[in-house]
C-alpha positions as CSV (number, residue, x, y, z in Angstrom):
1,X,100.0,144.0,-23.0
2,X,97.7,143.3,-19.9
3,X,94.5,145.1,-19.3
4,X,93.7,146.0,-16.1
5,X,90.1,146.8,-15.3
6,X,89.9,150.1,-12.8
7,X,87.2,151.7,-11.0
8,X,86.4,155.2,-13.1
9,X,84.9,157.1,-10.0
10,X,87.5,155.8,-7.5
11,X,90.5,156.6,-9.8
12,X,89.2,159.9,-10.3
13,X,88.4,160.4,-6.8
14,X,92.1,159.8,-6.0
15,X,93.2,162.0,-8.6
16,X,91.1,165.0,-7.7
17,X,89.8,165.7,-10.7
18,X,86.8,164.7,-12.9
19,X,88.1,163.9,-16.7
20,X,86.0,163.2,-20.1
21,X,87.0,160.5,-21.9
22,X,89.1,162.3,-24.0
23,X,91.2,164.2,-21.4
24,X,92.0,161.0,-19.8
25,X,92.8,159.3,-22.9
26,X,95.4,162.0,-23.4
27,X,96.6,161.8,-19.6
28,X,97.4,158.3,-19.8
29,X,99.2,158.7,-23.1
30,X,101.5,161.1,-21.3
31,X,102.3,158.2,-19.0
32,X,103.0,155.8,-21.8
33,X,99.7,153.8,-21.0
34,X,96.5,153.3,-23.2
35,X,92.7,153.7,-22.3
36,X,91.3,150.4,-23.6
37,X,87.6,151.1,-23.5
38,X,84.8,152.4,-21.1
39,X,82.9,149.3,-20.2
40,X,79.8,151.0,-18.5
41,X,78.6,154.7,-19.0
42,X,78.5,155.0,-15.1
43,X,82.0,154.1,-13.3
44,X,83.8,151.1,-14.5
45,X,86.9,151.8,-17.0
46,X,89.5,149.5,-18.4
47,X,92.9,151.1,-18.3
48,X,96.3,149.2,-19.2
49,X,97.6,150.4,-15.5
50,X,97.5,153.1,-12.8
51,X,98.8,156.1,-11.8
52,X,101.7,155.8,-9.2
53,X,101.6,157.6,-5.6
54,X,104.5,157.9,-3.2
55,X,103.0,156.1,-0.2
56,X,104.9,155.7,3.0
57,X,104.6,151.9,4.0
58,X,106.1,151.4,7.3
59,X,106.0,148.3,9.9
60,X,104.2,148.9,13.2
61,X,105.3,146.8,16.2
62,X,102.6,146.0,19.1
63,X,103.6,147.4,22.7
64,X,106.8,145.5,23.8
65,X,108.3,145.5,20.4
66,X,109.4,142.5,18.5
67,X,109.0,139.9,21.5
68,X,105.2,140.5,21.5
69,X,104.9,140.0,17.7
70,X,102.5,137.1,16.7
71,X,104.6,134.4,15.5
72,X,104.1,131.2,12.6
73,X,106.2,128.1,13.4
74,X,107.3,126.7,10.2
75,X,107.5,122.6,10.6
76,X,110.7,120.8,8.8
77,X,107.8,118.4,6.8
78,X,106.7,121.6,5.0
79,X,110.2,121.3,3.1
80,X,108.6,118.3,1.1
81,X,105.7,120.0,-0.4
82,X,105.8,123.7,-0.1
83,X,108.6,124.8,1.7
84,X,107.9,128.8,2.2
85,X,105.7,130.9,3.8
86,X,105.5,134.8,4.5
87,X,103.0,136.6,6.4
88,X,101.3,139.7,7.9
89,X,98.5,141.8,9.5
90,X,96.4,144.7,8.8
91,X,94.6,146.2,11.6
92,X,91.4,148.3,12.0
93,X,90.7,148.0,8.1
94,X,87.2,149.5,6.9
95,X,86.4,147.4,4.0
96,X,83.4,149.2,1.4
97,X,81.7,146.7,-1.1
98,X,84.1,148.4,-3.5
99,X,87.5,147.8,-1.6
100,X,86.2,144.2,-0.6
101,X,85.4,143.2,-4.2
102,X,89.0,144.9,-5.2
103,X,90.8,142.9,-2.6
104,X,89.5,139.4,-3.6
105,X,90.1,140.3,-7.1
106,X,93.7,141.1,-6.5
107,X,94.5,137.9,-5.1
108,X,93.1,136.2,-7.8
109,X,94.7,138.2,-10.4
110,X,98.3,137.1,-8.5
111,X,97.2,134.0,-8.2
112,X,96.9,133.7,-12.1
113,X,99.8,135.4,-13.1
114,X,102.9,135.7,-10.5
115,X,101.6,132.6,-9.1
116,X,101.1,130.8,-11.9
117,X,97.5,129.4,-11.1
118,X,98.8,129.0,-7.8
119,X,101.7,126.7,-8.5
120,X,104.2,129.3,-7.2
121,X,102.3,131.1,-5.0
122,X,98.8,131.1,-3.3
123,X,97.3,133.8,-0.8
124,X,95.2,133.2,2.2
125,X,93.6,135.7,4.2
126,X,91.7,135.3,7.5
127,X,89.7,137.2,9.9
128,X,92.1,137.7,12.9
129,X,89.6,138.4,15.4
130,X,88.2,134.6,14.9
131,X,91.6,132.9,15.5
132,X,94.6,133.1,17.7
133,X,98.2,132.9,17.4
134,X,100.8,131.6,17.7
135,X,100.3,129.7,14.5
136,X,101.8,126.5,12.9
137,X,102.5,125.7,9.4
138,X,102.8,121.9,9.0
139,X,102.6,119.4,6.4
140,X,100.3,116.1,7.7
141,X,99.1,112.9,6.1
142,X,96.0,113.9,4.2
143,X,94.1,111.3,6.4
144,X,95.0,113.2,9.2
145,X,94.0,116.8,8.0
146,X,89.9,117.3,8.8
147,X,88.3,120.9,8.7
148,X,85.1,122.7,7.3
149,X,86.4,124.3,3.8
150,X,85.1,127.5,2.7
151,X,81.4,127.7,2.0
152,X,80.9,123.6,3.3
153,X,79.0,122.9,6.7
154,X,80.7,119.6,6.9
155,X,83.9,118.5,7.7
156,X,86.3,116.8,5.2
157,X,89.7,114.9,5.3
158,X,92.1,116.5,2.9
159,X,91.8,113.1,1.0
160,X,88.2,113.5,0.7
161,X,88.7,117.3,-0.5
162,X,90.6,116.3,-3.3
163,X,87.9,114.1,-4.4
164,X,85.0,116.5,-4.1
165,X,86.6,119.3,-5.6
166,X,87.5,117.4,-8.9
167,X,84.1,118.3,-10.3
168,X,84.8,121.7,-9.2
169,X,85.0,124.2,-12.2
170,X,87.5,126.5,-10.5
171,X,89.0,124.5,-7.8
172,X,89.8,121.4,-9.9
173,X,92.6,123.4,-11.6
174,X,94.8,123.2,-8.6
175,X,94.4,119.8,-7.3
176,X,97.2,118.5,-9.3
177,X,99.7,120.7,-7.6
178,X,99.8,118.3,-4.4
179,X,97.7,115.6,-5.3
180,X,100.7,113.2,-5.5
181,X,102.4,114.5,-2.6
182,X,103.0,112.3,0.4
183,X,101.8,115.2,2.9
184,X,99.8,117.9,2.3
185,X,100.5,121.7,3.8
186,X,98.0,123.2,6.5
187,X,98.0,126.1,8.7
188,X,96.9,125.5,12.3
189,X,95.9,128.3,15.1
190,X,97.1,127.7,18.8
191,X,93.8,126.0,19.1
192,X,94.2,123.5,16.3
193,X,91.8,125.2,14.3
194,X,92.8,125.0,10.4
195,X,93.1,128.3,8.7
196,X,93.9,127.4,5.2
197,X,94.8,124.1,3.3
198,X,97.1,125.9,0.7
199,X,96.8,126.0,-2.4
200,X,93.4,124.9,-2.3
201,X,91.1,126.3,-0.3
202,X,90.6,128.6,3.3
203,X,88.8,127.3,6.3
204,X,84.9,128.4,6.7
205,X,85.9,129.3,10.3
206,X,88.4,132.1,9.6
207,X,86.5,133.7,6.7
208,X,86.9,137.4,5.9
209,X,83.8,139.3,5.3
210,X,82.6,142.9,4.8
211,X,82.5,143.3,8.6
212,X,85.9,142.0,9.2
213,X,88.3,144.7,10.9
214,X,91.7,142.7,11.5
215,X,93.0,140.9,8.5
216,X,95.6,138.1,8.8
217,X,97.8,137.4,5.2
218,X,99.5,134.3,4.8
219,X,101.4,133.4,1.7
220,X,103.1,130.0,0.8
221,X,105.2,129.8,-2.3
222,X,107.9,127.4,-3.9
223,X,109.9,130.4,-5.0
224,X,111.1,133.2,-2.6
225,X,111.4,135.9,-5.1
226,X,107.6,135.3,-6.2
227,X,106.9,135.1,-2.6
228,X,108.4,138.5,-1.5
229,X,106.3,140.0,-4.6
230,X,103.2,139.0,-3.7
231,X,103.4,139.5,0.1
232,X,104.7,143.0,-0.6
233,X,101.9,144.0,-3.0
234,X,99.1,142.4,-1.0
235,X,99.8,144.1,2.3
236,X,101.0,147.6,0.7
237,X,97.9,148.0,-1.7
238,X,95.4,147.2,1.3
239,X,97.2,149.0,4.3
240,X,95.7,152.3,2.8
241,X,92.3,151.2,4.1
242,X,93.2,150.8,7.6
243,X,93.0,153.1,10.1
244,X,96.4,154.6,9.9
245,X,96.9,154.2,6.3
246,X,100.2,152.5,5.3
247,X,101.0,150.7,8.6
248,X,101.6,146.9,8.5
249,X,102.0,144.5,11.5
250,X,104.8,142.4,10.7
251,X,104.7,138.4,11.8
252,X,107.8,136.5,13.3
253,X,108.5,133.6,11.5
254,X,110.1,130.6,13.4
255,X,112.2,128.7,10.8
256,X,112.7,124.9,10.8
257,X,116.4,125.4,12.1
258,X,115.1,127.8,14.9
259,X,116.1,130.8,13.4
260,X,113.7,133.6,13.3
261,X,112.8,136.4,10.6
262,X,110.4,139.3,10.3
263,X,107.7,139.3,7.5
264,X,107.2,141.3,5.6
265,X,110.5,142.9,4.6
266,X,109.2,146.4,3.0
267,X,112.6,147.9,2.8
268,X,113.3,150.1,0.0
269,X,116.1,148.5,-2.1
270,X,118.7,151.2,-3.9
271,X,120.0,151.8,-7.2
272,X,122.3,154.1,-8.9
273,X,121.1,156.2,-12.1
274,X,123.3,158.3,-14.2
275,X,122.2,161.4,-15.5
276,X,124.5,161.7,-18.6
277,X,122.8,158.0,-19.1
278,X,119.2,159.3,-18.8
279,X,119.9,162.2,-21.1
280,X,121.9,160.4,-23.6
281,X,118.7,158.0,-23.9
282,X,116.1,160.6,-24.1
283,X,118.1,163.1,-25.9
284,X,117.4,166.0,-23.4
285,X,120.0,168.0,-21.5
286,X,118.2,168.1,-17.8
287,X,120.1,168.9,-14.8
288,X,120.0,166.1,-12.1
289,X,118.1,168.0,-9.9
290,X,115.0,167.9,-12.8
291,X,115.5,164.6,-13.1
292,X,115.4,163.5,-9.5
293,X,111.8,165.9,-9.6
294,X,110.6,163.5,-12.4
295,X,111.6,160.6,-10.5
296,X,109.7,161.6,-7.5
297,X,106.3,161.8,-9.6
298,X,107.0,158.3,-10.3
299,X,106.9,157.0,-6.5
300,X,110.4,156.7,-6.3
301,X,112.8,158.7,-3.9
302,X,116.0,160.0,-5.7
303,X,119.1,161.5,-3.8
304,X,121.7,163.5,-5.6
305,X,125.3,162.2,-5.3
306,X,128.5,164.1,-6.0
307,X,130.4,163.0,-8.9
308,X,134.0,162.0,-8.1
309,X,135.2,162.9,-11.5
310,X,137.5,166.0,-12.2
311,X,133.8,168.2,-12.8
312,X,133.9,168.5,-9.1
313,X,130.4,169.4,-7.8
314,X,128.5,168.3,-10.8
315,X,126.1,165.7,-9.5
316,X,125.9,163.1,-12.0
317,X,124.6,160.1,-10.1
318,X,121.3,159.9,-8.5
319,X,120.8,157.2,-5.8
320,X,117.1,156.0,-6.2
321,X,115.4,154.3,-3.3
322,X,112.5,152.1,-4.8
323,X,109.5,150.8,-3.0
324,X,108.6,147.4,-2.2
325,X,105.7,148.2,-4.7
326,X,107.7,148.7,-7.9
327,X,109.2,145.0,-8.3
328,X,109.6,145.9,-12.2
329,X,112.6,148.0,-11.7
330,X,115.4,145.8,-12.4
331,X,118.1,148.1,-13.8
332,X,119.3,151.6,-14.8
333,X,117.0,151.5,-18.0
334,X,114.1,150.9,-16.0
335,X,114.5,154.2,-14.1
336,X,115.4,155.9,-17.4
337,X,112.0,154.8,-18.7
338,X,110.0,156.3,-15.5
339,X,111.9,159.6,-16.1
340,X,110.7,159.5,-19.5
341,X,107.3,158.6,-18.9
342,X,107.2,161.8,-16.1
343,X,108.6,164.1,-18.5
344,X,106.1,162.9,-21.7
345,X,106.7,160.9,-24.4
346,X,105.1,163.5,-26.6
347,X,107.6,165.9,-25.0
348,X,110.5,164.0,-26.1
349,X,112.7,165.7,-29.0
350,X,112.5,163.8,-32.4
351,X,115.8,163.1,-34.0
352,X,117.3,160.7,-36.3
353,X,119.2,157.7,-35.4
354,X,122.4,157.3,-34.8
355,X,122.8,154.3,-37.2
356,X,120.8,153.5,-40.7
357,X,119.9,149.7,-41.5
358,X,118.2,148.6,-44.9
359,X,115.9,145.8,-44.2
360,X,115.6,142.6,-46.8
361,X,114.0,139.3,-46.2
362,X,115.9,136.3,-44.8
363,X,116.9,133.9,-47.4
364,X,114.5,131.3,-46.1
365,X,111.6,133.5,-46.7
366,X,112.5,134.7,-50.0
367,X,112.8,130.8,-50.9
368,X,109.5,129.9,-49.2
369,X,107.8,133.1,-51.4
370,X,108.9,131.5,-54.9
371,X,106.8,128.2,-54.1
372,X,104.1,130.0,-52.5
373,X,103.6,132.4,-55.2
374,X,103.6,129.3,-57.9
375,X,101.2,127.2,-55.8
376,X,98.7,130.0,-55.4
377,X,98.8,130.6,-59.0
378,X,98.0,127.1,-59.6
379,X,94.9,127.7,-58.0
380,X,95.7,126.0,-54.4
381,X,94.8,128.1,-51.1
382,X,96.9,128.7,-48.6
383,X,95.7,127.8,-44.5
384,X,97.8,129.0,-41.3
385,X,96.6,126.5,-38.7
386,X,98.1,127.0,-35.2
387,X,101.4,125.7,-34.5
388,X,100.4,124.0,-31.3
389,X,98.3,120.8,-31.3
390,X,97.6,118.1,-29.3
391,X,99.8,114.8,-28.8
392,X,96.9,112.9,-30.3
393,X,96.4,115.1,-33.3
394,X,100.6,114.8,-34.0
395,X,100.9,111.3,-33.4
396,X,98.1,108.6,-32.8
397,X,95.5,110.3,-35.5
398,X,98.2,110.2,-38.0
399,X,99.2,106.4,-37.4
400,X,102.5,107.7,-36.5
401,X,104.4,106.5,-33.4
402,X,105.8,108.7,-30.8
403,X,109.4,108.0,-30.1
404,X,109.8,110.3,-27.3
405,X,112.5,112.3,-28.6
406,X,111.0,114.0,-31.5
407,X,108.2,116.7,-30.1
408,X,108.9,119.4,-27.7
409,X,105.9,119.1,-25.4
410,X,104.2,122.0,-23.3
411,X,105.1,121.6,-19.7
412,X,101.8,123.0,-18.5
413,X,99.2,123.1,-21.1
414,X,96.2,125.2,-21.0
415,X,94.1,122.7,-22.7
416,X,94.6,119.6,-24.5
417,X,94.5,121.2,-27.8
418,X,97.9,122.6,-27.0
419,X,100.2,119.9,-25.8
420,X,103.0,119.5,-28.1
421,X,104.6,122.0,-30.7
422,X,104.0,120.3,-34.3
423,X,106.4,118.1,-36.3
424,X,104.4,118.0,-39.1
425,X,102.0,120.5,-41.2
426,X,99.9,117.6,-42.1
427,X,97.2,117.5,-38.8
428,X,96.5,121.4,-39.1
429,X,95.7,120.8,-43.1
430,X,93.6,117.9,-42.1
431,X,91.7,119.8,-39.4
432,X,90.9,122.7,-41.9
433,X,89.6,120.3,-44.5
434,X,87.3,119.0,-41.6
435,X,86.1,122.2,-40.6
436,X,85.3,122.9,-44.3
437,X,83.8,119.9,-45.3
438,X,80.9,122.0,-46.8
439,X,83.0,123.7,-49.6
440,X,83.0,122.5,-53.0
441,X,85.3,119.9,-54.0
442,X,88.2,119.6,-55.0
443,X,89.6,121.1,-51.8
444,X,93.1,122.2,-52.4
445,X,95.2,123.8,-49.7
446,X,98.8,124.2,-48.7
447,X,101.0,125.6,-46.0
448,X,104.4,127.0,-45.9
449,X,105.6,127.3,-42.1
450,X,107.5,126.0,-39.4
451,X,107.9,122.8,-37.3
452,X,109.8,122.3,-34.2
453,X,111.9,118.8,-33.5
454,X,113.8,118.3,-30.3
455,X,117.6,118.5,-30.9
456,X,120.0,118.0,-28.0
457,X,123.1,119.5,-30.0
458,X,121.5,123.0,-30.1
459,X,121.8,125.5,-26.8
460,X,118.0,125.7,-26.6
461,X,117.6,121.6,-27.0
462,X,115.1,122.1,-30.5
463,X,115.4,123.6,-33.8
464,X,112.9,125.1,-36.4
465,X,112.6,123.6,-39.9
466,X,110.7,125.4,-42.6
467,X,108.4,122.6,-44.2
468,X,106.0,122.9,-47.3
469,X,102.9,121.0,-47.3
470,X,100.0,120.5,-49.6
471,X,96.8,118.5,-49.2
472,X,94.3,117.3,-52.0
473,X,90.8,116.3,-51.3
474,X,88.3,115.0,-53.7
475,X,86.2,112.1,-54.8
476,X,89.4,110.5,-56.2
477,X,92.5,110.2,-54.5
478,X,94.6,112.6,-56.7
479,X,98.1,111.3,-56.0
480,X,99.1,112.7,-59.5
481,X,98.0,115.9,-58.9
482,X,100.3,116.2,-55.4
483,X,103.1,114.8,-57.4
484,X,102.7,117.2,-59.8
485,X,102.9,119.9,-57.4
486,X,106.1,118.7,-56.1
487,X,107.4,118.8,-59.7
488,X,106.3,122.1,-60.3
489,X,108.0,123.2,-57.0
490,X,111.3,121.6,-57.9
491,X,111.5,123.2,-61.5
492,X,110.9,126.5,-59.9
493,X,113.8,125.9,-57.6
494,X,115.7,124.8,-60.7
495,X,116.3,121.5,-59.2
496,X,116.3,118.3,-61.8
497,X,114.7,115.3,-61.3
498,X,116.6,112.4,-61.7
499,X,116.3,108.7,-61.5
500,X,116.7,106.9,-58.2
501,X,119.3,104.4,-59.7
502,X,121.3,107.5,-61.2
503,X,124.4,107.9,-59.1
504,X,126.3,110.1,-61.5
505,X,123.9,113.2,-61.1
506,X,125.6,115.6,-58.8
507,X,122.2,117.7,-58.0
508,X,118.4,116.3,-58.4
509,X,115.6,115.0,-56.7
510,X,113.7,111.4,-56.7
511,X,111.1,109.6,-55.2
512,X,111.3,106.1,-54.0
513,X,108.3,103.7,-52.5
514,X,107.8,104.6,-48.6
515,X,106.1,103.2,-45.5
516,X,104.9,105.9,-43.7
517,X,102.1,104.7,-41.9
518,X,100.4,107.7,-42.5
519,X,99.5,106.9,-45.9
520,X,98.0,104.3,-47.8
521,X,100.3,101.1,-48.4
522,X,101.7,101.1,-51.8
523,X,100.2,104.6,-52.3
524,X,103.2,106.4,-50.4
525,X,106.9,107.5,-51.6
526,X,109.6,109.0,-50.1
527,X,111.2,112.3,-51.6
528,X,114.9,112.3,-51.7
529,X,117.3,115.1,-52.7
530,X,120.9,115.1,-54.0
531,X,122.7,118.4,-52.9
532,X,125.3,119.8,-55.3
533,X,129.0,118.7,-53.9
534,X,131.3,121.0,-52.3
535,X,133.4,123.1,-54.9
536,X,136.6,121.7,-55.7
537,X,139.6,123.3,-54.6
538,X,141.6,125.4,-56.8
539,X,144.8,123.3,-56.2
540,X,145.6,120.2,-58.2
541,X,146.3,117.8,-55.7
542,X,143.3,118.8,-53.8
543,X,141.4,118.6,-57.2
544,X,143.0,115.2,-57.9
545,X,141.8,114.2,-54.3
546,X,138.2,115.1,-54.9
547,X,138.0,113.2,-58.0
548,X,139.5,110.2,-56.7
549,X,136.8,110.3,-53.9
550,X,134.0,110.7,-56.5
551,X,135.0,107.6,-58.2
552,X,135.2,105.5,-55.1
553,X,132.1,107.0,-53.1
554,X,129.0,107.3,-55.6
555,X,127.2,110.7,-55.6
556,X,123.9,108.7,-54.0
557,X,126.1,108.6,-50.4
558,X,124.9,112.5,-50.4
559,X,121.2,111.8,-50.8
560,X,119.2,112.7,-48.2
561,X,115.3,112.3,-47.2
562,X,113.4,115.3,-47.2
563,X,109.8,114.6,-47.1
564,X,106.7,112.4,-48.1
565,X,103.7,112.0,-50.6
566,X,100.9,109.6,-51.1
567,X,97.6,108.9,-50.5
568,X,96.3,109.1,-46.9
569,X,95.3,105.7,-44.9
570,X,91.4,105.5,-44.6
571,X,92.2,105.2,-40.8
572,X,93.9,108.7,-40.8
573,X,91.0,110.3,-42.4
574,X,88.5,108.4,-40.3
575,X,90.5,110.0,-37.1
576,X,89.9,113.6,-39.0
577,X,86.2,112.9,-39.7
578,X,87.0,113.3,-43.5
579,X,84.7,111.2,-45.9
580,X,86.6,111.6,-49.5
581,X,90.0,110.5,-50.2
582,X,92.8,112.8,-49.7
583,X,96.4,113.1,-51.1
584,X,99.2,114.7,-49.0
585,X,102.8,116.2,-49.8
586,X,105.2,117.7,-47.0
587,X,109.0,118.2,-47.3
588,X,111.8,120.4,-46.0
589,X,112.6,123.4,-47.7
590,X,115.8,124.5,-46.0
591,X,117.6,121.6,-47.7
592,X,117.6,123.9,-50.7
593,X,119.5,127.2,-49.1
594,X,122.8,127.9,-50.9
595,X,125.4,127.0,-48.6
596,X,127.8,130.1,-48.5
C-alpha cells in the first residue's frame, strides 16, 4: 500500500481537534487506514490516506460567460507526439510556505504514479499575471523552439536542452519520452512567449512563486482518462486556497477540427447502489436512509430512489453522485466499501463464512518439497535470488545467445538490473556465490523456483516453469558432486536411471554429452527424461494397436530434454568474478508431475 505524508498540524486543524498518537491511530483504523509512523516530534506524520470532506466544486465563468473564456488553440501537429491537453485557472490564490510546498509535491506525486513518470501525463503550472491568452499548443521542429528554461539565465533550443539535461539527475529520466519524435510539443502565449516544453520543463518566464495569485494549469497527455483525473485532482485540491474556495475558472479548448470543449469537466458521476447488496455484504440490516447518511460522511451525495418491485415504497436503490475527486470508485462494491468504512470496520458483526474449504499445497509444491528436503539434508543451502535480472546476466555473461523469442522483457525497467524475467536459475546462484566469496569452501547452493519463457500459444503469451538448480564451488570442479545430487533427486522421485541406448525401458532418465556454451567443452551433459507411456485401453483391439505401435516406434521417441549439468566455462566464472571452479545442475521439475 502507498504511504502518503500528511502534515500533522494542518490535518488536526482541519479536523477541529487535537489527537494523541493512540487516539489518531484508532481513528485511522476505523476508516480502514493505518498510521505508519511519526516522522518528527512536531508536525509531520505519515498516514496511508487522508480523511474525506464534501466540497462544493464549481466552475466560475468570467463576466460575459463562455465567450470571454481564455482559449487554448490546439494545432494538428500535436497529434504526432502528445495529442491531448486540458487546462484550468485558479484565481486569487493565497499560498503559504506549507501550501506551496504541498502544491509542488502533489504535482510530483501525480507525475510519478498515475502519470507513469510523465510518459502518460505531465503537469505545467504558470503565473497567469506574467502571460497573456489566448494560448497555443503546437508541435515544432526542435531547432525552431528556443526559450529560457526554468532556473536558467540563457535561452536554448529544444535540441540543445535535450543534450543539456542528459547529465541532469532528475530531468534525464524524461528525455526518452519525446527524444526520437520529429516534432516536440510546445505551449506559447499570445505574444509568442514559451510557457512550457512538456513533458520536460517549464519556462523561467512564467514560473510560480509564493507571491503568485493567479495560476494557469495545463496538463498534456497521451491517455485521455488519466488526463481528466489529473486535471480534476490538481484543480480541485488547490481550489480551496482561492479567495472564494472551490471556485475554478474553465478554459475553452479549440480542437484541431475547429470544435470546442470546456476544460476541466468536474461534473459529478452517478451510480446506483442497492441497499440489499450493501446489507448482504456487511451482514447489516440498515435502512436506506441510514446507508445514505453513511455515504454522505464519505464525501458522496446519495439520493434515495423508490423501488419498482412489489414492496412499494421500499427505497432499495440509492442514486449516488460521485465527485470528480473520487476516480477510485468504479463499481457498486466500491460504494459498499465506503459505507463499511463510515460504519466502522470494528463495528461490523463477526460471522462464519457461508462456505468452508480445506487448504492443501499444489501438486508441484509437494513435489518440490521432496527435492528441497533431500538436498537440504545433504548439506546444501537454499538461495532465494530475485526473479528479475539484467539481459546481460541472463545471456551474455552465461555465454548463451539470445534468440529473441525466449525471454520476457520488461517494457520500462527502473534499473539495468531488472530488464528481463530470468530463463535460468544459474545467474542468480552465480551472483550469490560472487557476493559470498569470503565464505569457507566448498560453497553448496541450490534453488527451486520459477523461470519464465515466452509462449505464443498461451493467452498471456508466456508460461512459468518450476526448475531445480544447484551450484558447487570449491578448489576442484566437483562434476561428480552435482551428478550425485541429480541421482539422489531422481531416486527420491522414484525415477530409475537407464542407459541412453536403452530403447525398451518405459520410464527413466539418462545423460548424454551436451554442448551448452555455459559449460566447459567436454565437461557438459544434457539430462533426458522418458515419461511413462499413456495407459493402455481396456479393449483388446486398442491394446493390440498400442502393442503394434510400441513395436514399430521405440520408447526413446518419447524422450525429452529436461536440463543440463557440467563444469561451468572459465569465461562464465570470470564474468561473475568467481576465481574457483564450479559445477552446476539445472532441470525442469514439472515433467515429473503425474498426468490425470
